[in-house]
PLY file of the C-alpha trace (Angstrom):
ply
format ascii 1.0
element vertex 320
property float x
property float y
property float z
element edge 319
property int vertex1
property int vertex2
end_header
-9.99 18.40 -27.12
-8.24 15.24 -27.06
-10.45 12.36 -26.36
-8.82 9.17 -25.04
-10.83 5.77 -24.61
-9.41 2.96 -22.19
-10.80 -0.46 -22.23
-10.92 -1.84 -18.58
-11.51 -0.39 -15.79
-9.05 -1.94 -13.39
-6.53 -0.65 -11.35
-4.36 -0.63 -14.86
-6.81 1.37 -16.86
-8.16 3.95 -14.07
-4.33 4.70 -12.90
-3.91 5.74 -16.54
-7.00 7.64 -16.33
-5.66 9.28 -13.28
-2.64 10.46 -14.57
-3.62 11.77 -17.94
-4.03 15.63 -18.10
-7.23 17.36 -16.73
-8.11 18.87 -19.88
-8.15 15.54 -21.69
-11.82 14.13 -22.50
-11.19 10.49 -20.95
-13.73 7.51 -21.27
-13.24 4.10 -19.63
-15.13 1.10 -21.36
-15.65 -1.80 -19.34
-18.01 -4.61 -18.92
-17.30 -4.65 -14.84
-16.86 -1.31 -12.80
-15.72 -0.86 -9.37
-18.54 -1.94 -6.99
-19.06 -5.04 -9.37
-17.29 -7.37 -6.66
-19.94 -10.28 -7.41
-17.99 -11.50 -9.89
-14.77 -13.12 -10.71
-14.35 -12.30 -14.38
-12.25 -9.11 -13.75
-8.70 -9.65 -11.78
-8.23 -6.05 -9.62
-10.63 -6.97 -7.13
-8.95 -9.98 -5.89
-5.48 -9.25 -6.47
-2.90 -9.85 -3.43
-2.72 -5.80 -3.84
0.86 -5.60 -2.65
4.29 -4.41 -3.90
7.04 -6.85 -4.37
9.98 -6.65 -7.16
9.79 -8.93 -9.96
12.77 -10.78 -10.47
13.01 -11.45 -14.20
12.30 -7.92 -15.30
13.84 -5.70 -18.04
15.66 -2.23 -16.88
12.28 -0.56 -18.29
10.12 -2.92 -16.32
12.38 -2.58 -13.08
11.95 1.55 -13.54
8.26 1.26 -13.78
8.09 -1.11 -11.08
10.24 1.59 -8.49
8.06 4.26 -9.89
5.18 2.18 -8.81
6.37 1.71 -5.31
7.10 5.65 -5.10
3.89 6.53 -5.92
2.07 4.12 -3.49
4.48 4.95 -0.70
3.42 8.51 -1.37
-0.12 7.85 -1.53
-0.17 5.94 1.97
0.96 9.40 3.43
-1.18 11.66 1.57
-4.35 9.57 1.35
-4.64 6.78 3.86
-8.38 6.49 3.04
-7.31 4.85 -0.32
-6.45 1.81 2.17
-2.75 2.13 0.89
-0.55 1.65 3.91
3.26 1.12 4.27
4.43 -2.19 5.98
7.29 -4.57 6.44
7.83 -7.27 3.74
9.75 -10.66 4.48
10.43 -12.83 1.53
12.41 -16.02 1.68
13.71 -17.66 -1.35
14.38 -21.17 -1.82
15.52 -21.08 -5.29
17.63 -18.53 -7.21
20.36 -16.20 -6.03
20.84 -12.78 -4.38
21.68 -11.50 -7.66
18.19 -11.83 -8.92
17.12 -9.17 -6.42
17.54 -6.24 -8.61
15.88 -4.05 -6.21
18.29 -4.36 -3.43
19.40 -1.48 -1.87
16.79 0.57 -4.15
13.45 0.29 -1.96
13.40 1.74 1.54
14.78 -0.04 4.28
16.26 -3.05 2.41
18.45 -5.63 4.11
19.30 -9.37 3.26
18.76 -11.68 6.18
21.51 -13.19 8.06
21.90 -16.94 7.88
20.52 -17.46 11.54
17.37 -15.67 10.37
16.49 -18.07 7.83
14.35 -21.08 8.03
15.56 -24.68 7.19
15.94 -25.09 3.40
16.09 -21.38 2.51
18.81 -20.19 0.32
18.27 -16.54 1.10
15.85 -13.79 2.04
15.24 -10.09 2.73
13.03 -7.60 4.59
12.08 -4.06 3.11
9.34 -1.34 3.37
6.88 -2.01 0.90
2.94 -1.39 0.65
-0.19 -3.29 0.93
-3.66 -2.31 -0.28
-7.53 -3.59 0.47
-8.09 -3.73 -3.48
-11.90 -3.50 -3.30
-11.64 -0.21 -1.21
-8.74 1.35 -3.27
-10.54 0.96 -6.79
-13.82 2.39 -5.26
-12.09 5.30 -4.03
-9.95 6.02 -7.14
-13.10 5.47 -9.19
-15.12 8.33 -7.33
-11.91 10.42 -7.65
-11.96 9.92 -11.42
-15.73 10.57 -11.61
-14.95 13.73 -9.64
-12.36 14.59 -12.19
-14.45 14.28 -15.12
-13.61 10.88 -16.56
-16.50 9.14 -17.96
-17.45 5.49 -17.53
-19.41 3.32 -19.77
-20.49 -0.19 -19.08
-19.96 -1.89 -22.40
-18.84 -5.46 -23.27
-15.84 -5.42 -25.91
-16.08 -8.85 -27.57
-12.90 -8.64 -29.63
-9.48 -7.28 -29.15
-6.83 -7.75 -31.81
-2.87 -7.78 -31.53
-2.84 -8.86 -28.19
0.35 -10.89 -29.00
1.69 -13.45 -26.11
-1.61 -13.15 -24.11
-2.93 -15.99 -21.63
-4.55 -16.58 -18.51
-3.54 -18.04 -15.57
-5.45 -18.86 -12.06
-4.73 -18.41 -8.78
-6.57 -19.80 -5.51
-6.30 -18.19 -2.11
-8.05 -17.64 1.17
-9.07 -14.59 3.08
-9.46 -14.83 6.68
-9.86 -12.88 9.92
-6.27 -11.85 10.94
-4.63 -12.43 14.20
-4.43 -9.23 16.17
-0.86 -9.32 16.23
-0.18 -9.91 12.64
0.94 -6.72 10.99
3.41 -7.50 8.07
3.65 -9.20 4.71
5.39 -12.76 4.12
6.31 -14.38 0.87
7.97 -17.62 0.48
8.95 -19.13 -3.14
10.31 -22.48 -3.83
10.86 -24.94 -6.59
8.13 -26.50 -8.71
5.71 -23.79 -8.50
5.72 -23.55 -4.47
4.50 -20.28 -3.23
2.87 -19.55 0.11
2.12 -15.80 1.30
0.27 -13.99 4.21
-0.90 -10.29 3.43
-2.08 -8.36 6.64
-4.43 -5.80 5.28
-6.03 -2.60 6.95
-9.50 -4.00 7.28
-8.44 -6.71 9.55
-8.17 -9.59 7.32
-5.29 -11.67 6.19
-4.99 -12.47 2.58
-2.99 -15.85 2.18
-1.99 -17.68 -0.84
-1.42 -19.31 -2.79
-2.00 -22.27 -5.54
-1.07 -21.05 -9.05
-1.94 -22.91 -12.47
-1.09 -21.77 -15.54
-3.81 -21.38 -18.62
-6.42 -21.92 -16.53
-9.76 -20.42 -16.18
-11.60 -23.04 -13.66
-13.13 -20.37 -11.13
-14.37 -23.31 -8.80
-13.01 -23.70 -5.40
-10.55 -26.65 -4.73
-10.90 -28.18 -1.16
-7.41 -29.76 -1.62
-5.65 -26.44 -2.75
-7.40 -24.84 0.33
-5.54 -27.64 2.54
-2.08 -26.60 0.99
-2.47 -23.38 1.41
-3.56 -23.61 5.01
-0.64 -26.04 5.68
2.11 -24.20 3.99
1.22 -20.75 5.87
1.39 -23.00 9.30
4.71 -24.38 8.06
6.26 -21.19 7.60
4.53 -18.93 10.56
3.18 -21.54 13.22
3.23 -18.71 15.78
0.58 -16.71 13.38
-1.41 -19.81 11.86
-0.95 -22.30 14.73
-3.03 -24.90 13.00
-2.49 -26.34 9.49
-6.23 -27.61 9.21
-8.56 -24.89 7.45
-11.46 -26.07 9.79
-9.59 -24.20 12.60
-9.34 -21.20 10.60
-11.34 -18.25 10.66
-11.78 -18.27 6.91
-14.27 -15.51 5.69
-14.10 -16.63 2.00
-12.07 -18.64 -0.91
-10.42 -16.33 -3.16
-10.15 -17.57 -6.77
-9.42 -15.56 -9.65
-7.89 -15.50 -13.41
-5.54 -13.16 -14.28
-3.93 -12.04 -17.69
-0.30 -13.13 -18.28
2.23 -12.60 -20.65
4.40 -15.13 -22.35
7.75 -13.75 -21.42
9.28 -15.99 -24.27
7.42 -13.41 -26.67
7.62 -10.05 -24.54
7.62 -8.83 -20.97
5.09 -6.08 -20.30
3.70 -4.59 -23.30
3.37 -0.65 -23.42
3.76 0.79 -26.69
2.12 2.66 -29.72
0.73 0.92 -32.77
-1.51 1.92 -35.83
-4.67 -0.72 -35.67
-6.82 -0.31 -38.70
-6.06 3.54 -38.77
-6.65 3.53 -35.26
-4.07 5.01 -32.69
-3.59 2.54 -29.90
-1.47 2.10 -26.73
-1.09 -1.26 -25.78
-1.07 -1.72 -21.87
-0.88 -5.25 -20.71
1.37 -8.10 -19.55
2.15 -7.46 -15.91
0.84 -10.92 -15.06
-0.15 -10.40 -11.26
1.59 -7.22 -10.89
-1.19 -4.67 -11.77
-0.58 -2.79 -8.22
3.26 -3.27 -8.72
3.50 -1.35 -11.85
0.56 1.13 -11.21
2.15 4.86 -10.95
4.92 3.71 -13.24
2.82 1.99 -16.24
0.82 4.95 -15.90
3.40 7.42 -16.59
4.54 5.71 -19.46
1.25 5.35 -20.76
1.01 9.44 -20.56
4.38 9.63 -22.36
3.23 7.39 -25.46
-0.35 9.46 -25.33
1.83 12.84 -25.75
4.09 11.42 -28.52
0.82 10.97 -30.66
0.13 14.60 -29.94
3.01 15.43 -31.72
2.05 13.91 -34.53
-1.62 15.05 -34.79
-3.50 18.43 -34.12
-4.96 19.01 -30.77
-8.16 17.85 -31.72
-7.20 14.39 -32.89
-8.88 11.22 -31.39
-6.94 8.25 -29.54
0 1
1 2
2 3
3 4
4 5
5 6
6 7
7 8
8 9
9 10
10 11
11 12
12 13
13 14
14 15
15 16
16 17
17 18
18 19
19 20
20 21
21 22
22 23
23 24
24 25
25 26
26 27
27 28
28 29
29 30
30 31
31 32
32 33
33 34
34 35
35 36
36 37
37 38
38 39
39 40
40 41
41 42
42 43
43 44
44 45
45 46
46 47
47 48
48 49
49 50
50 51
51 52
52 53
53 54
54 55
55 56
56 57
57 58
58 59
59 60
60 61
61 62
62 63
63 64
64 65
65 66
66 67
67 68
68 69
69 70
70 71
71 72
72 73
73 74
74 75
75 76
76 77
77 78
78 79
79 80
80 81
81 82
82 83
83 84
84 85
85 86
86 87
87 88
88 89
89 90
90 91
91 92
92 93
93 94
94 95
95 96
96 97
97 98
98 99
99 100
100 101
101 102
102 103
103 104
104 105
105 106
106 107
107 108
108 109
109 110
110 111
111 112
112 113
113 114
114 115
115 116
116 117
117 118
118 119
119 120
120 121
121 122
122 123
123 124
124 125
125 126
126 127
127 128
128 129
129 130
130 131
131 132
132 133
133 134
134 135
135 136
136 137
137 138
138 139
139 140
140 141
141 142
142 143
143 144
144 145
145 146
146 147
147 148
148 149
149 150
150 151
151 152
152 153
153 154
154 155
155 156
156 157
157 158
158 159
159 160
160 161
161 162
162 163
163 164
164 165
165 166
166 167
167 168
168 169
169 170
170 171
171 172
172 173
173 174
174 175
175 176
176 177
177 178
178 179
179 180
180 181
181 182
182 183
183 184
184 185
185 186
186 187
187 188
188 189
189 190
190 191
191 192
192 193
193 194
194 195
195 196
196 197
197 198
198 199
199 200
200 201
201 202
202 203
203 204
204 205
205 206
206 207
207 208
208 209
209 210
210 211
211 212
212 213
213 214
214 215
215 216
216 217
217 218
218 219
219 220
220 221
221 222
222 223
223 224
224 225
225 226
226 227
227 228
228 229
229 230
230 231
231 232
232 233
233 234
234 235
235 236
236 237
237 238
238 239
239 240
240 241
241 242
242 243
243 244
244 245
245 246
246 247
247 248
248 249
249 250
250 251
251 252
252 253
253 254
254 255
255 256
256 257
257 258
258 259
259 260
260 261
261 262
262 263
263 264
264 265
265 266
266 267
267 268
268 269
269 270
270 271
271 272
272 273
273 274
274 275
275 276
276 277
277 278
278 279
279 280
280 281
281 282
282 283
283 284
284 285
285 286
286 287
287 288
288 289
289 290
290 291
291 292
292 293
293 294
294 295
295 296
296 297
297 298
298 299
299 300
300 301
301 302
302 303
303 304
304 305
305 306
306 307
307 308
308 309
309 310
310 311
311 312
312 313
313 314
314 315
315 316
316 317
317 318
318 319
């Protein structure tokens, strides 16, 4: 029997496990497992958990992202209990050009906004159909399905990983608040000098509002200044939804501060490739930055292909 060990029980690791053939002996090894939502030491439970195209992407990455979207759209129809649901996205851009939007006309219901639909200062914008998830609910749902499939989970801390070229870590602070009853959409606005404002309506009645991103930062403490900036930006962009810029007037449930792995794009983009490391057959799968859910199904399909490539070189009893 083919044996596969996966390091990490986040969305990437579990989606890979879900995509491998049922007759594989799959074990997921991780320090934190679905249900461990008391710690910020892993990223998947605290993600924005939407699909949005990553503008600076290689053709291979674009293909994986589109496969991720198609898989999630299908899941919203077949398994709504997963928390995945279809929803409209509005993206507003204060930088770049329309040629950056490689996914134009490739995602459902896509259209660029007319000039009179744009807010002051915006260069262009677009609307399209996408998905949003409630990450803690999705991870638990996927975990239960994998256990039923026969996937083994082992709680173990791995102290050293080799050959992780280009890997770094960034910090993102957001707030999660009770959603206005009439708010049922996604919103993103991107600008210069790191400006980034989001508001994602979720199935559980909350709205995930971001965000302040800092590079090479592992500080998990909550910044009052950043919380105030997040609320002000949301108010400035959608005053009908967020009538006050003052956090004290918001029904904030909690502050969401997380650290996620990043890839230095000067070195590489998403890394999904085979390598023999000290005689061990390895498939590297990392570097999606904050895009674990964006790549989801697409990256998992690549993992399956690379795993099967190894099997062409090994007897069926080989171990990965």
